[in-house]
MARVO-909639 format. One record per residue: residue in three letters; x, y, z of N, C-alpha, C in turn. Coordinates in steps of 0.05 Angstrom, whole numbers, padded with zeros to 5 digits, always signed. Atoms other than C-alpha are relative to their C-alpha. Layout:
BEGIN
ALAXYZXYZXYZ;...
END
This chain:
BEGIN
UNK+00004+00030+00006+00197+00247-00099-00009-00015+00025;UNK+00013+00011-00026+00153+00210-00044+00014-00029+00005;UNK-00019+00028-00005+00198+00151-00012-00012-00008+00026;UNK+00012+00006-00028+00159+00143+00057-00029-00002+00002;UNK+00026+00000+00000+00090+00126+00079-00013+00024+00011;UNK+00006-00022-00007+00087+00187+00115-00004+00019-00018;UNK-00004-00023+00017+00101+00231+00060-00026-00011-00023;UNK+00027+00006+00017+00045+00189+00017-00023+00006+00014;UNK+00024-00005-00015-00003+00197+00072-00002+00033+00000;UNK+00001-00031+00003+00008+00276+00072-00007+00008-00026;UNK+00008-00008+00029+00000+00277-00003-00029-00012-00008;UNK+00026+00012+00009-00067+00237+00001+00002-00023-00026;UNK-00005+00023+00018-00036+00181-00038-00021-00025+00007;UNK+00014+00027-00005-00076+00113-00046+00015-00020-00007;UNK-00015+00022+00008-00047+00043-00050-00014-00021-00001;UNK+00013+00025+00009-00076-00017-00080+00016-00024-00003;UNK-00019+00023+00006-00052-00086-00080-00016-00025-00011;UNK+00009+00021+00019-00063-00147-00123+00018-00027+00000;UNK-00016+00025-00004-00051-00219-00110+00012-00018-00028;UNK-00017+00016+00025+00000-00258-00161-00003-00029-00002;UNK+00000+00030-00004-00019-00329-00143-00008-00011-00026;UNK+00007+00016+00024-00021-00365-00206-00015-00027-00003;UNK+00013+00025-00005-00050-00427-00175+00014-00023-00004;UNK-00016+00021+00006+00008-00469-00190+00013-00013+00031;UNK-00014+00009-00021+00030-00515-00133+00015-00026-00006;UNK-00013+00024+00012+00088-00559-00159-00013-00009-00029;UNK+00013+00011+00021+00054-00604-00212-00027+00004-00002;UNK+00033+00001-00002-00018-00589-00189-00005+00027-00006;UNK+00007-00027+00005-00057-00531-00210-00027+00004+00014;UNK+00025-00007-00009-00114-00500-00172-00011+00029-00010;UNK+00014-00020+00008-00157-00438-00184+00022+00022+00006;UNK-00022-00022-00002-00115-00371-00191-00019+00019+00017;UNK+00011-00017-00017-00130-00322-00134-00018+00028-00012;UNK+00010-00027+00014-00141-00253-00170-00013+00022+00022;UNK+00008-00017-00015-00151-00217-00103+00010+00027-00002;UNK-00011-00031+00004-00148-00138-00104-00018+00012+00027;UNK+00012-00015-00022-00161-00090-00051+00017+00028+00002;UNK-00011-00029-00006-00145-00016-00033+00011-00003+00030;UNK-00010+00000-00025-00101-00012+00027-00006+00029+00016;UNK+00011-00023-00013-00123+00032+00082+00031+00014+00009;UNK-00023-00015-00004-00065+00086+00088+00005+00003+00035;UNK-00002-00005-00031-00079+00103+00164+00009-00026+00013;UNK-00009+00028-00008-00070+00029+00181+00027-00005-00003;UNK-00028+00002+00007-00006+00026+00144+00018+00017+00013;UNK-00026-00017-00019+00027+00089+00176-00004-00008+00025;UNK+00001+00008-00027+00000+00065+00245+00019-00024+00006;UNK-00014+00028-00005+00027-00006+00241+00031+00000-00012;UNK-00027+00000+00012+00092+00009+00197+00014+00024+00006;UNK-00019-00023-00004+00110+00076+00215+00002+00023-00019;UNK+00000-00020+00020+00115+00147+00180+00023-00004-00019;UNK-00024+00003+00017+00185+00131+00157+00009-00024-00017;UNK+00001+00025+00013+00169+00063+00127+00004+00005-00030;UNK-00006-00010+00030+00197+00065+00053-00021-00017-00016;UNK+00018+00009+00016+00140+00054+00006+00009-00018-00023;UNK-00018+00017+00017+00189+00013-00039-00004-00033+00014;UNK-00003+00028-00019+00186-00043+00016-00027-00013+00006;UNK+00023+00008-00012+00114-00049+00028-00010-00030-00011;UNK+00008+00027+00014+00099-00108-00023+00012-00026+00020;UNK-00014+00026-00013+00151-00154+00014-00011-00005+00031;UNK+00010+00001-00028+00112-00140+00083-00029-00013-00007;UNK+00029+00007+00003+00042-00163+00054-00003-00024-00011;UNK+00012+00025+00011+00006-00227+00042-00026+00001-00007;UNK+00024+00002+00006-00055-00242+00012-00022-00008+00013;UNK+00019+00012-00019-00114-00248+00060-00015-00020-00012;UNK+00016+00021+00013-00152-00297+00014+00015-00023-00001;UNK-00016+00026+00008-00097-00347-00005+00025-00003+00015;UNK-00027+00001-00021-00041-00329+00041+00026+00004-00018;UNK-00020+00000+00015+00005-00319-00017+00017+00023+00006;UNK-00018-00027-00003+00065-00269-00010+00006+00009-00024;UNK-00004-00014+00027+00073-00252-00084-00025+00021-00006;UNK+00026-00023+00006+00029-00189-00089+00013+00027-00013;UNK-00007-00024+00018+00033-00126-00132-00005+00018+00013;UNK+00003-00028-00018+00032-00057-00098-00003+00025-00021;UNK+00004-00023+00018+00005+00001-00139-00008+00022+00016;UNK-00001-00027-00018+00011+00072-00117-00017+00018-00019;UNK+00013-00020+00015-00040+00124-00141+00000+00027+00014;UNK+00004-00029-00010-00027+00195-00129-00019+00015-00003;UNK+00026-00009+00004-00081+00242-00122-00001+00023-00025;UNK+00003-00019+00030-00107+00281-00189+00002+00029+00008;UNK+00002-00033-00007-00115+00347-00148+00027+00010+00018;UNK-00025-00012-00011-00046+00350-00115-00007+00010+00029;UNK+00011-00012-00027-00087+00364-00046+00026-00018+00024;UNK-00010+00010-00018-00057+00352+00021-00018-00012+00025;UNK+00015+00014-00015-00089+00304+00071+00003+00016+00024;UNK+00000-00019-00024-00111+00358+00129+00001-00015+00027;UNK+00002+00019-00025-00118+00300+00179+00032-00011+00011;UNK-00027+00007-00005-00042+00284+00169+00020+00019+00006;UNK-00018-00022-00004-00009+00351+00172+00002+00006+00029;UNK-00003-00008-00032+00020+00363+00242-00010+00026+00008;UNK+00014-00024-00013-00009+00416+00287+00026+00021+00001;UNK-00021-00021+00006+00030+00483+00274+00012+00002-00023;UNK-00012-00006+00030+00046+00472+00201-00020+00019-00009;UNK+00020-00025+00018+00022+00529+00165+00019+00010-00026;UNK-00011-00007+00029+00057+00521+00097+00028+00005+00003;UNK-00029-00009-00003+00131+00533+00125+00019-00012-00017;
END
């Protein structure tokens, strides 16, 4: 089971986010955001650390378009179950 960013990075997982802003501000209604993006795993690992739990990523994100903190995070494991060669530490030979 993958629990940290480092594990997800090693297994070449991809992470997508979607803004959940529904446009409601009190009694006023504005246009819904609908922003979607794929997050850069290298940046996440660099800024949060390899041991950061993937279950907590959504609480640390904010929509870049509208600033809403309510975002949905979706994880996409690779279909080929490959290993990210850039992320494997030197000296690791399948031990």
